[in-house]
Phi, psi and omega in degrees: 000319181294324177299314180297318181297316178298316179300317184293324181294314180295322177297318179299315180295320176299319176299317180298317182296335179280350179284128182301138183302331184280341188294305182301314180296322185289319182288322179294316179302313181299319177295316184290311181291329176286342179284115180070037184295330179253011189290313179282142173296153169305133179257181193305319188288327178286332173295322177299319180297316179297316182296320181288310185294342177264010174268167178283161177306323177296321179291323180295317180299321179295320177300315180298326179279355185252308186218336191230051178298316185303324179266358187305312180300321175295318176301319179296314175304310181291335174296318179293319180296313181294331178296335182267313193254350182093178187247027174295163180301321178292322181296321183289328182267346188300318177304323181293316183296320179294317181298322179293324179297314183295318178304319178297317180295316183293325178298314177302320177293319180297316177300320183291324181284323179285323183230275180202173183300320180300317176300310181300316184295310181294324177302312182294320182289322175297317177304323183294329185266356182292143176299329181294326178299314179290321182304307181267350170279354176240029185230131176280060180222171188276003188294318179296318176297320176298320180298310177307309185288334178291318179289320182297313184297319180291320176297318180289332172295316178299318176300318181290326180283333180283312179230081187299152177174152190294322177304319180293322180287330176292323177293320175297319181299317182295316180297318181294320179295315181297323176305309184295319180294331182276320186201102188300323183295328183298344179290347171297343172301332184297337176297317178296317178301316183300318178302310178301314179295319174308308180293324175297323179291321187278322187239344186101154191295328187295317181277350176277358178083014175269317177267116188270349185225161178293329180296325178294320180296318179299319178301314176308313183296317183294326181295326177079010182269119187291157183300324179297329178287328173301315179296323176294315181294326179297315177298316180296327176299334184278344183300316179299319179299314179302313180298319180279319188271334185303309177301323180294314179300317179293317178296315175303324180293329178288341187260358189302321184298328178276327184282322193236032177293351181267351190268130177274159175299148181289145176235161183300319180294344171299327181295322183287337181274349188296320181299318176297321180297308185287332181272349183063034180182118184296320182292312180296321177298318181292317179302319185293315180298320175301314181291320178296324177295316178296316179299319182297318181295319182295316188287327184068232182293338183288351179275359184307305184300299180299321177300308182291331178291340175270311193280320185294315175297324181296310183294322178296316182287325176300311180299316180296323184294339179283342181256316178235157183285096183226344190283100175231113185309322183294340176297343183252020180296339185286351177273346182303317179302326181286330169293323176296324178299314176301310178299326174297325178293326174296317182289330182290346181274357178243175179297152182304313176305317179295321180293313180297327180296323176293322175298315180300315176305316179301314177298320178292321177297330182269359183301317179301316176294323178298314180296319184294315185290342171277355172266321178205152170261359179292161174227128006287164183296341181278006182231065177288163177237119189265079174293322180297317181294318179295320178293323173298323177297316178295317186293324182281341186246352191286157177232162172299138183092353180289153176240171175225146177228141181242142177213122001279159183270308181279066187227147176288357174287335180050057181300323183292320181294314181304311175294317184296322180298324184261003182241120177281327176244098188269139169298158177295125178284079198298335182269356184284130174254331178210123181288176183296316180303311180295327181283339186069047186212176177267350180234147175280159176270138182251161179303134177282344178236082189302327183295317182297313181296333178270353182300133176085359177271120188282326184223142179227128173271116183255125179246118181239158181280142174084170177277117182233117178290330175236086190297328182295320182292343185271358181264112187278172170066198180301327178296315183292319178303315181292323179291318182290333179283329191248349189222155172240157185270123178271322180197152185233137174237098178285135174231159180307125174085348183197169182224135173250133183227139175262122178252141176240148185286150178295140179303332186272005182256000000 
C-alpha cells in the first residue's frame, strides 16, 4: 500500500511538472475577472468607449482629430469587436478580461525565463488576485490591453537578446508598436528596455540580468551575434513604432488641454499613494511593494529588468506630471506585472505552501476592494452614478411626445450617454442641434435659444447631476431660465449620483 501511495505521489508531482507554467495564472485570472463581469454599471469612461466604438470609421477618424486621438486605435479595435458580438456590458468588457488572463500567462513565462518556473508561477498567481487586475480586467478601456502588450514586448525583448535574429526582433517591433497605439504612456517602458539593451551591449546579456541560465548564455555564443549588433537591431526595431505612433503622439499633444483639464500637477505625496492606486487597494499595494523589495534583494543583478520596468515609467511620468497634467495613477497599471514578478521571486525563496498562503492572503486582503469595484467603477466607491435606475424611471413613465433635457451637458459624467445606453426607446433630445458623431466630439451641441427649441413640448424628463431637492433650480443659464419659465415640476426621483424630474408645461403657456 505504501509503495502504491509513493508511486501515486510521484506520478502526481510529475503531472504537475508537466502543466505549463502559464496555465494556472491565466485560468485563475480569467476566473477572477470573469466573476461579476457585468455587475457594476458602465461608468463614464466606458460610456465614452461605447459612444466612440459604435460610430462609423469615418466618424471615429473625425473624433480622433478633435479630442481623442490617443484612444482612437483602441476605439477602432472595439468597433470591429462590437460589430461581431454586440454592445452588451459583457461584450464591451470581455476583451479586457481576456487581455488580463493573457497578461498573467505571459508574466509567468517571463518569470520562468528570467529566473525560474516557481518565480513565474507565483508572480502570475499573485497578479491574478490583485484588485487592480479585476478593476481593469472588467473595464472597457485600453489599460488591460496595454498591460498585456507591455509584458509581451518585454518577453520578446528577452527572447531577442538571448538568441538574436530578425524574426524575433520583428515580433518585438510589432509588440512595441501595438503598445504605443494602445496606450501612449506605456511607451515609457522603453526606458527600461533601453537600459537593459545598453547593459547588454556593455557587458553581455548574462550580466545584464537577461540570460537567467548558462544555457541561455551559450545560446548567445552559438548565435555569434555581438552585443553591439543586438543594440543596433533594437534601435531598428523601434522605427515602426516611431513611424506609427509619432503622428498619434503629436496629435494627442494638441488635445491635452481638453482631455486632461481635470488633472492636477504631480506632487511628491502622489508617489506614496501610487502603490494603493495602481493595485486598487492600499493594503494590498503595501504588501506588493514589500514583497517586490524582498524579491529585488534576492535577485540581485537579475532584478535589473523588472525593477527598471517599474521605477523608470513611474519616475518619467511623475517628472512629466510636474510640468504638464499627466499624473493619473491608472495610466501606470502596466507596471504592476513587473512588481508581481519581483514579488514572485521573493515567494519562490520559501516553501510552496508558505508562498501559496501569501497569495491567498493577498486575495483575502483585497476582497473588500474586489467587492466594491463590482458595485461601481466610480471613484470614490461611495459615490456611484445610477444610470440604470434613472433610465428605468424614464422608461416606465414616458409617453409619446416626451422630451429629455440633461444638465450639465458638457460634463465628464456623460448623463446623455448613460441614459441613452440603457434606453431602447429614448425621448426626443429636444435641445440637440448636432449630435456627438457629426461634431466629432464626445458631447452634442445644444440649441442656443432653448426657449424656442422647447416650445410646444408638453412634458420634459430632466436629468441633472447629483442629488437635487429642487432640480429646476440646479439648471444654470438660458436653459434653466427657459425651463423655469415654461414648466413646473410634477415629480422628482432621486437616484445615486443624479436626479430625474418630470416637468409638465404650465397651463398658461
